[in-house]
N, CA, C and O of each residue as an XYZ file, in Angstrom:
720
protein
N       0.719     -1.578      0.009
C      -0.051     -0.238     -0.262
C       0.752      1.097     -0.030
O       0.667      1.618      1.082
N       1.496      1.663     -0.966
C       2.374      2.715     -1.248
C       1.733      3.887     -0.836
O       2.349      4.638     -0.081
N       0.450      4.212     -1.252
C      -0.433      5.423     -1.102
C      -1.053      5.784      0.315
O      -1.834      6.726      0.451
N      -0.579      4.831      1.531
C      -1.301      4.612      2.323
C      -3.006      4.504      2.384
O      -3.838      4.923      3.189
N      -3.095      3.697      1.070
C      -4.623      3.115      1.086
C      -5.159      2.087      1.548
O      -6.338      1.822      1.314
N      -4.188      1.149      2.466
C      -4.345     -0.259      2.982
C      -4.956     -0.090      4.434
O      -5.055      0.956      5.076
N      -5.301     -1.233      4.760
C      -5.898     -1.394      6.140
C      -4.833     -0.892      7.240
O      -5.098     -0.661      8.419
N      -3.796     -0.790      6.730
C      -2.070     -0.426      7.803
C      -2.819      1.168      8.101
O      -3.112      1.522      9.244
N      -3.051      1.991      6.938
C      -3.353      3.443      7.094
C      -5.038      3.516      7.779
O      -5.813      4.397      7.407
N      -5.286      2.861      8.418
C      -6.659      3.128      8.924
C      -7.857      3.227      7.829
O      -8.940      3.686      8.195
N      -7.743      2.969      7.021
C      -9.349      3.246      5.708
C      -9.642      2.036      5.659
O      -8.873      1.082      5.772
N     -11.080      2.028      5.441
C     -11.966      1.055      5.067
C     -12.198      0.582      3.764
O     -12.211      1.358      2.808
N     -12.397     -0.736      3.635
C     -12.769     -1.198      2.282
C     -13.219     -0.221      1.075
O     -14.425     -0.339      1.288
N     -13.173      0.435      0.246
C     -13.802      1.100     -0.560
C     -13.554      3.061     -0.427
O     -14.109      3.959     -1.061
N     -12.625      3.113      0.535
C     -12.540      4.563      0.941
C     -10.894      4.825      0.083
O     -10.069      3.912      0.127
N     -10.671      5.727     -0.426
C      -9.584      6.339     -0.932
C      -8.571      7.098      0.231
O      -7.351      7.096      0.394
N      -9.431      7.587      0.774
C      -8.870      8.533      2.120
C      -9.062      8.362      3.578
O     -10.137      8.380      4.178
N      -7.851      8.191      4.077
C      -8.555      8.100      5.655
C      -9.493      8.933      6.028
O      -9.820     10.048      5.620
N      -9.936      8.151      6.973
C     -11.167      9.182      7.758
C     -10.744     10.488      8.274
O     -11.454     11.491      8.201
N      -9.639     10.461      8.769
C      -9.013     11.683      9.327
C      -9.280     12.597      8.141
O     -10.098     13.399      8.592
N      -9.124     12.809      7.308
C      -9.150     13.477      6.024
C     -10.373     14.100      5.570
O     -10.433     15.129      4.896
N     -11.446     13.332      6.030
C     -12.689     13.853      5.562
C     -13.058     14.285      4.243
O     -13.604     15.360      3.995
N     -12.673     13.228      3.240
C     -12.255     14.177      1.764
C     -13.282     12.728      1.151
O     -12.992     11.613      1.584
N     -14.380     12.873      0.209
C     -14.962     11.821     -0.691
C     -15.830     12.361     -1.566
O     -15.931     13.561     -1.818
N     -16.408     11.549     -1.993
C     -17.043     12.068     -3.634
C     -18.962     12.040     -3.327
O     -19.781     11.313     -2.766
N     -18.939     13.125     -3.982
C     -20.354     13.639     -3.699
C     -21.003     14.281     -5.290
O     -20.319     14.305     -6.314
N     -21.781     14.545     -5.246
C     -22.497     15.143     -6.808
C     -21.791     15.789     -7.460
O     -21.485     15.656     -8.645
N     -21.368     16.821     -6.438
C     -20.219     17.941     -6.792
C     -18.828     17.626     -7.291
O     -18.285     18.249     -8.204
N     -18.354     16.739     -6.711
C     -17.098     16.103     -7.252
C     -16.372     15.677     -5.689
O     -17.025     15.574     -4.651
N     -15.235     15.513     -5.775
C     -14.388     15.264     -4.253
C     -14.596     16.100     -3.676
O     -14.394     17.239     -4.098
N     -15.060     15.851     -2.533
C     -15.314     17.363     -1.325
C     -15.145     16.667      0.120
O     -14.974     15.556      0.623
N     -15.341     18.358      0.554
C     -15.883     17.587      2.097
C     -16.932     18.515      2.491
O     -16.868     19.697      2.154
N     -18.197     17.907      3.403
C     -19.134     18.169      3.770
C     -18.857     19.059      4.872
O     -17.854     18.964      5.579
N     -19.895     20.053      5.023
C     -19.525     21.032      6.413
C     -21.480     21.068      6.835
O     -22.350     21.363      6.016
N     -21.695     20.719      8.153
C     -23.085     20.448      8.894
C     -22.911     21.241      9.851
O     -22.017     21.077     10.681
N     -23.941     22.444      9.873
C     -23.786     23.383     10.872
C     -25.345     23.496     11.203
O     -26.374     23.354     10.543
N     -24.998     23.866     12.733
C     -26.537     24.561     13.052
C     -26.156     25.851     13.165
O     -24.990     26.198     13.349
N     -27.380     26.819     13.032
C     -27.154     28.437     13.590
C     -28.719     28.904     14.481
O     -29.759     28.268     14.659
N     -28.276     30.349     14.920
C     -29.516     30.784     15.556
C     -30.168     31.621     14.122
O     -29.837     31.742     12.943
N     -31.280     32.096     15.007
C     -32.004     32.836     14.319
C     -31.435     34.371     13.469
O     -32.175     34.944     12.668
N     -30.291     34.788     13.741
C     -29.322     35.887     13.180
C     -28.226     35.334     12.363
O     -27.279     35.948     11.872
N     -28.485     34.164     12.299
C     -27.159     33.790     11.405
C     -26.112     33.696     11.342
O     -25.257     33.791     10.462
N     -26.184     33.323     13.172
C     -24.644     32.684     13.424
C     -24.331     31.303     14.110
O     -24.835     30.866     15.144
N     -23.375     30.706     13.294
C     -23.055     29.319     13.620
C     -23.238     28.910     15.291
O     -22.892     29.684     16.183
N     -23.768     27.721     15.516
C     -23.578     27.364     17.141
C     -23.146     25.951     17.014
O     -23.047     25.244     18.017
N     -22.880     25.503     15.802
C     -21.820     24.331     15.965
C     -21.985     23.649     14.589
O     -22.915     23.691     13.783
N     -20.569     22.884     14.566
C     -20.453     22.300     13.265
C     -19.842     21.084     13.160
O     -19.256     20.559     14.107
N     -19.933     20.620     12.115
C     -18.902     19.217     11.998
C     -18.821     18.848     10.474
O     -19.766     18.598      9.725
N     -17.661     18.867     10.221
C     -16.903     18.506      9.006
C     -16.792     16.859      8.674
O     -16.318     16.027      9.448
N     -17.216     16.652      7.648
C     -17.391     14.880      7.003
C     -16.952     15.126      5.669
O     -16.729     16.111      4.965
N     -16.891     13.413      5.534
C     -16.624     13.335      4.010
C     -17.391     13.749      2.998
O     -18.463     14.011      3.544
N     -17.522     14.022      1.570
C     -18.135     14.478      1.045
C     -19.532     13.674      0.886
O     -20.596     14.293      0.860
N     -19.468     12.080      0.768
C     -20.439     11.500      0.372
C     -21.793     11.247      1.673
O     -22.804     10.551      1.571
N     -21.389     11.987      2.695
C     -21.751     11.646      3.964
C     -23.184     12.500      3.918
O     -23.132     13.672      3.546
N     -24.450     11.919      4.293
C     -25.672     12.272      3.898
C     -25.701     13.447      5.506
O     -24.935     13.287      6.457
N     -26.732     14.514      5.423
C     -27.133     15.183      6.344
C     -27.802     14.650      7.321
O     -27.476     14.947      8.470
N     -28.823     13.795      7.099
C     -29.526     13.210      8.238
C     -28.510     12.248      8.969
O     -28.981     11.900     10.052
N     -27.134     11.652      8.694
C     -26.212     11.107      9.625
C     -25.525     11.855     10.331
O     -24.712     11.289     11.063
N     -25.580     13.062     10.364
C     -25.101     14.012     11.329
C     -25.762     15.028     12.000
O     -25.282     16.026     12.536
N     -27.215     14.573     11.888
C     -27.983     15.342     12.814
C     -27.652     15.210     14.520
O     -27.530     16.239     15.185
N     -27.543     14.060     15.049
C     -27.283     14.054     16.234
C     -25.804     14.746     16.954
O     -25.720     15.216     18.089
N     -24.750     14.649     15.968
C     -23.854     15.219     16.538
C     -23.906     16.858     16.750
O     -23.529     17.436     17.769
N     -24.391     17.409     15.704
C     -24.687     18.534     15.181
C     -25.258     19.057     16.383
O     -24.731     19.785     17.224
N     -26.619     18.494     16.336
C     -27.200     19.027     18.070
C     -26.437     18.972     19.342
O     -26.260     19.897     20.134
N     -26.021     17.776     19.417
C     -24.573     17.861     20.551
C     -24.062     18.830     20.487
O     -23.965     19.426     21.559
N     -23.639     19.318     19.597
C     -22.634     20.555     19.887
C     -23.250     21.742     20.306
O     -22.648     22.719     20.752
N     -24.476     21.638     20.152
C     -24.992     23.127     20.412
C     -24.941     23.436     21.939
O     -25.586     22.759     22.740
N     -24.065     24.594     22.355
C     -24.225     25.030     23.799
C     -24.133     26.516     23.928
O     -23.009     27.014     23.863
N     -25.307     27.385     24.123
C     -25.481     28.623     24.304
C     -25.077     28.945     25.789
O     -25.373     27.983     26.498
N     -24.596     29.800     26.385
C     -24.336     30.375     27.737
C     -25.291     31.278     27.740
O     -25.473     31.934     26.714
N     -26.078     31.489     28.869
C     -27.005     32.606     29.266
C     -26.424     33.396     29.951
O     -25.473     32.859     30.519
N     -26.553     34.560     30.204
C     -26.201     35.745     31.352
C     -26.084     34.760     32.762
O     -25.142     34.522     33.517
N     -27.447     34.331     32.734
C     -27.771     33.548     34.520
C     -28.097     32.122     33.971
O     -28.435     31.801     32.831
N     -27.903     31.340     35.097
C     -28.879     29.849     34.841
C     -27.854     29.026     33.974
O     -26.717     29.355     33.636
N     -28.574     27.833     33.694
C     -27.604     26.701     32.971
C     -27.226     27.275     31.501
O     -27.743     28.333     31.144
N     -26.373     26.620     30.689
C     -26.073     26.892     29.201
C     -27.348     25.759     28.867
O     -27.753     24.796     29.517
N     -27.771     26.330     27.572
C     -29.090     25.833     26.853
C     -28.396     25.010     25.632
O     -27.588     25.358     24.771
N     -29.093     23.680     25.933
C     -28.566     22.850     24.839
C     -29.314     22.498     23.725
O     -28.892     21.863     22.758
N     -30.419     22.922     23.884
C     -31.714     22.724     23.120
C     -32.439     23.626     22.429
O     -32.979     24.540     23.053
N     -32.570     23.532     21.097
C     -33.302     24.979     20.562
C     -34.621     24.835     20.524
O     -35.456     23.933     20.582
N     -34.563     25.997     20.409
C     -36.454     26.460     20.797
C     -37.016     25.574     18.996
O     -38.099     25.003     18.863
N     -36.343     25.658     18.280
C     -37.124     25.124     17.014
C     -36.069     24.493     15.907
O     -35.025     25.118     15.722
N     -36.255     23.540     15.326
C     -35.374     23.266     13.946
C     -36.127     23.085     13.220
O     -37.120     22.360     13.159
N     -35.385     24.185     12.235
C     -36.186     24.563     10.594
C     -35.098     23.322      9.793
O     -34.205     23.771      9.076
N     -35.179     22.339      9.896
C     -34.553     21.509      8.395
C     -35.256     21.234      6.682
O     -36.424     21.505      6.403
N     -34.146     20.594      5.595
C     -34.846     20.909      4.595
C     -35.376     19.529      4.475
O     -35.533     18.873      5.504
N     -35.732     18.914      3.052
C     -36.387     17.530      2.917
C     -35.000     16.613      3.323
O     -35.304     15.525      3.811
N     -33.887     16.803      3.234
C     -32.925     16.187      3.459
C     -32.976     15.278      5.098
O     -32.344     14.313      5.526
N     -33.876     16.008      5.580
C     -33.522     15.790      7.305
C     -35.416     14.873      7.339
O     -35.887     14.604      8.444
N     -35.899     14.668      6.569
C     -37.149     13.888      6.814
C     -37.200     12.292      6.538
O     -37.517     11.652      5.536
N     -36.753     11.901      7.848
C     -36.487     11.055      7.881
C     -37.152     10.354      9.261
O     -36.827     10.915     10.307
N     -38.101      9.121      9.390
C     -38.413      8.653     10.190
C     -37.619      8.998     11.962
O     -38.128      9.603     12.905
N     -36.374      8.397     11.873
C     -35.386      8.695     13.142
C     -34.829      9.921     13.116
O     -34.049     10.195     14.028
N     -35.046     10.714     12.287
C     -35.008     11.890     12.874
C     -35.575     12.887     13.603
O     -35.163     13.601     14.516
N     -37.142     12.740     12.706
C     -38.480     12.960     13.799
C     -38.653     12.385     15.023
O     -39.303     12.871     15.949
N     -37.976     11.185     15.022
C     -37.623     10.663     16.366
C     -36.916     10.946     17.509
O     -37.253     10.873     18.691
N     -35.957     11.259     17.024
C     -34.652     11.533     17.492
C     -35.148     13.334     17.980
O     -34.574     13.795     18.966
N     -35.986     14.051     17.389
C     -36.397     15.352     17.317
C     -37.326     14.963     18.631
O     -37.007     15.440     19.720
N     -38.121     14.362     18.555
C     -39.463     14.413     19.365
C     -38.922     13.450     20.850
O     -39.435     13.751     21.928
N     -38.273     12.743     20.814
C     -36.992     11.985     22.334
C     -36.527     13.613     22.940
O     -36.697     13.842     24.137
N     -35.976     14.628     22.084
C     -34.891     15.674     22.886
C     -36.197     16.762     22.826
O     -35.843     17.916     23.069
N     -37.291     16.635     22.613
C     -38.251     17.615     23.067
C     -38.202     18.734     22.305
O     -38.882     19.682     22.697
N     -37.506     18.872     21.217
C     -37.564     19.754     20.157
C     -38.437     19.902     18.909
O     -38.532     19.032     18.043
N     -39.242     21.414     18.889
C     -40.138     21.301     17.991
C     -39.568     21.383     16.447
O     -38.492     21.969     16.330
N     -39.935     21.065     15.720
C     -39.418     20.654     14.037
C     -40.373     21.098     13.034
O     -41.567     20.803     13.079
N     -39.759     21.912     11.998
C     -40.473     22.299     10.930
C     -39.605     21.538      9.643
O     -38.560     21.987      9.174
N     -40.294     20.277      9.190
C     -39.645     19.854      7.997
C     -40.620     19.034      7.079
O     -41.417     18.130      7.331
N     -40.222     19.756      5.785
C     -41.342     19.149      4.502
C     -41.086     17.946      4.778
O     -40.132     17.559      5.454
N     -42.316     16.963      4.034
C     -42.500     15.568      3.468
C     -41.554     15.672      2.232
O     -41.547     16.625      1.453
N     -40.926     14.802      2.169
C     -40.394     14.229      0.463
C     -41.279     13.865      0.114
O     -42.252     13.563      0.805
N     -41.174     13.792     -1.104
C     -42.238     13.792     -2.275
C     -42.644     11.988     -2.232
O     -43.773     11.519     -2.373
N     -41.408     11.240     -2.006
C     -42.035      9.805     -1.979
C     -42.167      9.376     -0.726
O     -42.275      8.166     -0.527
N     -42.180     10.214      0.250
C     -43.064      9.862      1.598
C     -44.833     10.120      1.158
O     -45.752      9.336      1.393
N     -44.903     11.208      0.597
C     -46.224     11.742      0.316
C     -46.721     10.260     -0.677
O     -47.763      9.637     -0.476
N     -46.014     10.030     -1.411
C     -46.329      9.269     -2.430
C     -46.732      7.862     -1.848
O     -47.496      7.215     -2.564
N     -46.313      7.248     -0.581
C     -46.250      6.047     -0.238
C     -47.373      6.505      0.923
O     -48.203      5.596      0.904
N     -47.633      7.138      1.563
C     -48.882      7.731      2.553
C     -49.830      7.289      1.630
O     -50.625      6.363      1.787
N     -49.687      8.055      0.599
C     -51.410      8.236     -0.341
C     -51.656      6.892     -0.964
O     -52.793      6.650     -1.368
N     -50.401      5.704     -1.123
C     -51.177      4.226     -1.437
C     -51.525      3.834     -0.980
O     -52.407      3.126     -1.465
N     -51.257      3.758      0.836
C     -51.380      2.726      1.812
C     -52.662      3.364      2.204
O     -53.375      2.601      2.858
N     -53.346      4.980      1.915
C     -54.908      5.331      1.862
C     -54.991      5.669      3.563
O     -54.056      6.234      4.130
N     -56.248      5.239      4.291
C     -55.958      5.690      5.276
C     -55.223      5.078      6.466
O     -55.238      5.459      7.636
N     -54.391      3.753      5.763
C     -53.512      2.984      6.971
C     -51.906      4.338      6.798
O     -50.914      4.337      7.527
N     -52.131      5.118      5.855
C     -50.671      5.618      5.644
C     -50.602      6.812      6.965
O     -49.633      7.564      7.064
N     -51.426      6.843      7.651
C     -51.032      7.848      8.794
C     -51.257      9.088      8.374
O     -51.385      9.310      7.170
N     -51.338     10.090      9.314
C     -51.390     11.471      8.964
C     -50.135     12.363      9.174
O     -49.278     12.427     10.056
N     -50.406     13.141      7.811
C     -49.130     13.621      7.739
C     -48.589     14.834      8.473
O     -49.212     15.816      8.878
N     -47.117     14.516      8.570
C     -46.313     15.524      9.764
C     -46.796     16.794      9.846
O     -47.216     17.162      8.749
N     -46.911     17.644     10.737
C     -47.552     18.963     10.487
C     -46.003     20.068      9.882
O     -44.790     19.939     10.046
N     -46.580     20.769      9.394
C     -45.834     21.348      8.672
C     -46.045     23.053      8.608
O     -47.014     23.221      7.868
N     -45.569     24.305      9.049
C     -45.994     25.906      9.390
C     -44.797     26.232      7.815
O     -43.586     26.013      7.862
N     -45.297     26.599      6.968
C     -44.800     27.301      5.796
C     -44.151     28.527      6.287
O     -42.967     28.702      5.999
N     -44.965     29.649      7.197
C     -44.176     30.661      7.384
C     -42.820     30.362      8.569
O     -41.742     30.955      8.555
N     -43.149     29.519      9.334
C     -41.894     29.485      9.880
C     -40.714     28.855      8.645
O     -39.593     29.355      8.557
N     -41.016     28.092      8.049
C     -39.884     27.335      7.200
C     -39.203     28.298      6.331
O     -38.199     28.025      5.673
N     -39.869     29.590      6.359
C     -39.308     30.649      5.340
C     -37.879     31.073      5.715
O     -36.947     31.380      4.972
N     -37.944     31.011      7.074
C     -36.947     31.692      8.167
C     -35.425     31.007      7.830
O     -34.278     31.447      7.923
N     -36.009     29.680      7.384
C     -34.616     28.739      6.937
C     -33.588     29.422      6.180
O     -32.402     29.102      6.255
N     -34.069     30.447      5.382
C     -32.941     31.311      4.292
C     -31.715     31.536      5.177
O     -30.562     31.331      4.799
N     -32.102     32.021      6.516
C     -31.240     32.445      7.721
C     -29.845     31.584      7.271
O     -28.781     31.949      6.772
N     -30.314     30.415      7.645
C     -29.117     29.342      7.554
C     -28.384     29.316      6.347
O     -27.163     29.472      6.380
N     -29.109     29.102      5.076
C     -28.275     29.148      3.910
C     -27.246     30.261      3.735
O     -26.050     30.149      3.464
N     -28.133     31.604      3.998
C     -27.207     32.924      3.877
C     -25.883     32.610      4.611
O     -24.812     32.592      4.004
N     -25.999     32.338      6.073
C     -24.614     31.916      7.074
C     -23.660     31.226      6.563
O     -22.452     31.450      6.644
N     -24.479     29.932      5.749
C     -23.403     29.357      4.803
C     -22.628     29.688      3.568
O     -21.634     29.134      3.097
N     -23.284     30.679      3.169
C     -22.794     31.721      2.112
C     -21.877     32.754      2.592
O     -21.058     33.358      1.899
N     -22.073     32.885      3.734
C     -21.133     34.303      4.405
C     -19.943     33.494      5.061
O     -18.913     34.118      5.314
N     -20.019     32.121      5.358
C     -18.775     31.304      5.989
C     -17.902     30.998      4.282
O     -16.673     30.971      4.236
N     -18.603     30.831      3.248
C     -18.088     30.223      2.283
C     -17.484     31.375      1.324
O     -17.054     31.224      0.180
N     -17.547     32.338      1.936
C     -16.680     34.004      1.519
C     -15.680     33.706      2.125
O     -14.736     34.437      1.825
N     -15.419     32.833      2.967
C     -13.968     32.667      3.250
C     -13.203     31.829      2.588
O     -13.333     30.670      2.983
N     -12.108     32.045      1.331
C     -11.738     31.263      0.486
C     -11.336     29.818      0.833
O     -11.509     28.785      0.187
N     -10.676     30.050      2.188
C     -10.145     28.819      2.397
C     -10.980     27.985      2.788
O     -10.596     26.823      2.927
N     -12.344     28.329      3.075
C     -13.682     27.326      3.624
C     -13.761     26.826      2.577
O     -13.515     25.626      2.447
N     -14.233     27.837      1.229
C     -15.164     27.584     -0.187
C     -14.110     26.220     -0.878
O     -14.429     25.064     -1.154
N     -12.746     26.945     -1.003
C     -11.738     25.897     -1.761
C     -11.101     25.093     -0.254
O     -10.938     25.770      0.762
N     -10.870     24.004     -0.271
C     -10.088     23.588      1.127
C      -8.903     22.945      0.816
O      -8.898     21.844      0.265
N      -7.809     23.596      1.153
C      -6.545     24.010      1.212
C      -5.888     22.747      2.263
O      -4.883     22.153      1.876
N      -6.416     22.446      3.382
C      -5.740     21.406      4.594
C      -6.205     20.088      4.391
O      -7.330     19.669      4.120
N      -5.169     19.537      4.566
C      -5.326     17.605      4.647
C      -6.308     17.079      5.208
O      -7.239     16.382      4.805
N      -5.893     17.644      6.569
C      -6.476     17.198      7.689
C      -7.912     17.822      7.856
O      -8.151     19.007      7.621
N      -9.040     16.708      8.377
C     -10.253     17.245      8.528
C     -10.171     18.468     10.179
O     -10.920     19.423     10.386
N      -9.053     17.989     11.064
C      -9.315     18.661     12.223
C      -8.663     20.582     11.733
O      -9.076     21.668     12.140
N      -7.875     20.343     11.033
C      -7.274     21.987     10.296
C      -8.570     22.769      9.700
O      -8.994     23.874     10.039
N      -9.167     21.714      8.536
C      -9.983     22.244      8.291
C     -10.966     22.877      8.932
O     -11.202     24.082      8.855
N     -11.612     21.987      9.639
C     -12.474     22.292     11.280
C     -12.345     24.012     11.638
O     -12.979     25.019     11.325
N     -11.022     23.667     12.559
C     -10.386     24.861     12.792
C     -10.513     26.215     11.827
O     -11.095     27.288     11.992
N      -9.990     25.867     11.132
C     -10.382     27.329     10.470
C     -11.865     27.669      9.815
O     -12.167     28.820      9.500
N     -12.680     26.640      9.661
C     -14.253     26.955     10.018
C     -14.886     27.823     11.098
O     -15.712     28.735     11.053
N     -14.026     27.063     12.361
C     -14.541     27.670     13.578
C     -14.214     29.322     13.377
O     -14.938     30.315     13.440
N     -12.739     29.125     13.096
C     -12.254     30.797     12.937
C     -13.305     31.758     12.389
O     -13.828     32.721     12.950
N     -13.506     31.235     11.066
C     -14.471     32.153     10.099
C     -16.151     32.321     10.867
O     -16.884     33.301     10.731
N     -16.483     30.968     11.738
C     -17.835     31.384     12.592
C     -17.579     32.444     13.920
O     -18.488     33.100     14.428
N     -16.421     32.468     14.287
C     -15.973     33.379     15.429
C     -15.814     34.976     14.429
O     -16.060     36.058     14.962
N     -15.449     34.888     13.203
C     -15.449     36.038     12.621
C     -17.100     36.747     12.841
O     -17.436     37.780     13.421
N     -18.064     35.520     11.982
C     -19.253     35.994     12.097
C     -20.008     36.253     13.098
O     -21.105     36.767     12.877
N     -19.533     35.911     14.648
C     -20.417     36.107     15.342
C     -19.693     37.822     16.094
O     -20.383     38.635     16.709
N     -18.303     37.960     15.820
C     -17.822     38.924     16.038
C     -18.587     40.176     15.109
O     -19.116     41.055     15.788
N     -18.638     40.252     14.288
C     -19.408     40.798     13.124
C     -20.751     41.338     13.481
O     -21.112     42.512     13.570
N     -21.403     40.250     13.663
C     -22.897     40.724     14.394
C     -23.261     41.583     15.096
O     -24.440     41.636     15.446
């Protein structure tokens, strides 16, 4: 294994790069994916860096675990008031996780889920609640990610290791907090 691709390097079968590099193939090509949660003002609260092929729904729990907002008085707030997610989070296990943590959520139903529910008829169950007006606030997160990617080093990854990449994204997040 000349390029460090063998089992000695810590990579698994089918992986071209070790997990500590967080590099992988996605629709956009060879990349790294950034999973971020933010507040209503577009400031990052927690972030996770993974390989490009990792789905957003697999990282929901680590992102939620990373949220910690200090209050002037009292305990640290670990639970958001509401989660606004896109269709990538419309899975039963995500909805169960959010219900278990008592986090109200606004997640639109995927097209295949609607079709399956219609095919089952009355046995398909009640559709999940959806507040269209609250969902419109999700653009704040999309704008926050756009502001993070204004940093050239975040938009085009130069670092080999994922910890260094994440460190610079944290620096960019600090800049967003200071600018607000």
